[in-house]
C-alpha positions in Angstrom: 101.2 7.4 -14.9 102.3 7.3 -10.9 105.1 5.9 -9.5 102.7 3.2 -8.0 101.8 2.5 -11.4 105.2 2.3 -13.5 106.3 -0.1 -10.4 103.8 -2.5 -10.8 104.0 -2.4 -14.6 107.8 -3.3 -14.3 106.5 -6.0 -11.8 104.0 -7.2 -14.5 106.0 -7.2 -17.8 108.9 -9.2 -15.8 106.8 -11.7 -13.8 103.6 -12.5 -15.9 105.3 -15.1 -17.9 106.4 -16.9 -14.9 102.9 -16.7 -13.3 101.6 -17.9 -17.0 103.9 -20.6 -16.9 102.9 -22.0 -13.4 99.3 -22.0 -14.1 99.7 -23.7 -17.3 101.7 -26.4 -15.6 99.0 -26.7 -12.9 96.3 -26.7 -15.5 97.5 -27.6 -18.6 95.1 -25.5 -20.2 95.9 -22.5 -21.9 92.8 -20.4 -21.7 92.6 -21.6 -17.9 96.6 -20.5 -17.4 95.8 -17.0 -18.7 92.8 -16.4 -16.5 94.4 -17.7 -13.6 97.6 -15.5 -14.4 95.3 -12.4 -15.3 93.7 -12.8 -12.1 96.6 -13.4 -10.1 98.1 -10.1 -11.5 95.0 -7.9 -11.0 94.8 -9.0 -7.4 98.4 -8.4 -6.8 97.8 -4.9 -8.2 94.8 -4.0 -5.5 97.3 -5.3 -2.6 100.4 -3.4 -4.4 100.8 -0.4 -1.8 100.6 -3.2 0.9 103.1 -5.8 -0.4 105.5 -4.0 -2.5 107.9 -3.1 -0.1 107.3 -5.4 2.8 106.4 -9.0 1.0 108.1 -10.5 -1.9 105.5 -9.4 -4.6 106.1 -12.6 -6.9 105.6 -14.9 -3.9 102.2 -12.9 -3.0 101.3 -13.4 -6.7 102.0 -17.0 -7.0 100.0 -17.8 -3.7 97.2 -15.7 -4.8 97.2 -18.0 -8.3 97.1 -21.3 -6.4 94.5 -20.0 -3.9 92.7 -18.8 -6.4 92.5 -21.9 -8.7 91.8 -24.2 -5.6 89.0 -21.9 -5.0 87.4 -22.3 -8.4 88.1 -26.2 -8.3 86.1 -26.3 -5.1 83.1 -23.8 -5.9 82.9 -25.2 -9.3 84.0 -28.8 -9.1 86.0 -28.2 -12.1 88.0 -31.5 -11.2 84.9 -33.8 -10.8 83.1 -32.6 -13.7 86.0 -32.4 -16.5 88.5 -35.0 -15.4 91.7 -35.0 -17.6 92.7 -37.6 -19.7 96.1 -38.6 -19.1 96.3 -40.4 -22.0 95.7 -37.3 -24.2 98.5 -36.4 -26.6 100.0 -32.9 -25.3 101.5 -31.5 -28.3 104.4 -29.3 -26.2 106.0 -32.8 -25.1 107.4 -35.7 -26.7 108.8 -38.8 -25.8 110.3 -39.2 -22.1 108.9 -35.7 -21.6 105.3 -36.6 -22.5 105.4 -39.5 -20.3 106.4 -37.5 -17.3 103.6 -35.2 -18.3 101.0 -37.5 -18.3 102.2 -39.2 -15.1 102.6 -35.7 -13.5 98.6 -35.1 -14.8 97.4 -38.3 -13.3 98.6 -37.4 -9.9 96.2 -36.0 -7.1 95.8 -32.3 -7.4 97.8 -31.4 -4.1 100.8 -33.8 -5.2 100.8 -32.3 -8.6 100.7 -28.9 -7.0 103.6 -29.5 -4.5 105.8 -31.0 -7.3 105.5 -27.9 -9.7 106.0 -25.6 -7.0 108.8 -27.4 -5.4 110.7 -28.6 -8.7 109.3 -26.6 -11.7 109.1 -23.2 -9.8 112.2 -24.2 -7.9 110.6 -23.1 -4.6 111.7 -24.4 -1.2 109.2 -26.8 1.0 108.6 -23.9 3.2 107.6 -21.3 0.2 105.6 -24.2 -1.2 103.8 -24.5 2.1 103.1 -21.2 2.5 101.5 -20.9 -1.0 99.3 -24.1 -0.4 98.2 -22.9 2.8 99.4 -26.1 4.6 102.2 -27.3 6.8 105.6 -28.0 5.7 105.4 -31.4 6.8 102.1 -31.8 4.5 104.3 -30.5 1.6 107.0 -32.9 2.1 104.3 -35.9 2.5 103.0 -34.6 -1.1 106.1 -34.6 -2.4 107.1 -37.9 -1.2 103.8 -39.7 -2.0 104.0 -37.9 -5.8 107.3 -38.6 -6.5 106.6 -42.3 -5.4 103.9 -42.3 -7.9 105.8 -40.8 -10.6 108.4 -43.3 -10.4 105.9 -46.2 -10.6 104.1 -44.4 -13.6 107.3 -43.8 -15.5 108.7 -47.4 -14.7 105.4 -48.8 -15.8 105.8 -46.7 -19.2 109.3 -47.9 -19.6 108.6 -51.5 -19.3 105.6 -51.3 -21.8 107.4 -49.3 -24.1 110.5 -51.5 -24.2 108.0 -54.7 -24.3 106.3 -53.2 -27.5 109.7 -52.4 -29.5 110.5 -55.5 -31.9 114.2 -56.6 -31.6 116.1 -55.5 -34.8 
């Protein structure tokens, strides 16, 4: 195995779990997440000679993942053909985390992408903008609107859950 392949293997082993987690947070589908993360790694490998020294390889892989997901959704109209039901139970989350996750899934895709990249992946607004291929101001707008919708949704959930509890 050559130096190039061993460098990429190290990168793959270190970063694939992060890419998979990002893909899962964006899609909430394990199969789609696996496919997206693998495709991002394949495309990153193809560009490895160009990006391993100049660009930050993980940022490149994230951008590939997000853009490939966007491209698939646009071409196949996945979002319109298979809308997710935010009330569907999510096994990985319970209680308040479940409410937050359901509210996050109910957001428009661009707002959800901005929130996941900024707060789950802990990227800057500029890094998120580069991945989403939009101006930083657009990311800020998506974040502001998405967080506002999350606050309203979570406040509604808290109000309805406290109303449904019986006094002790």
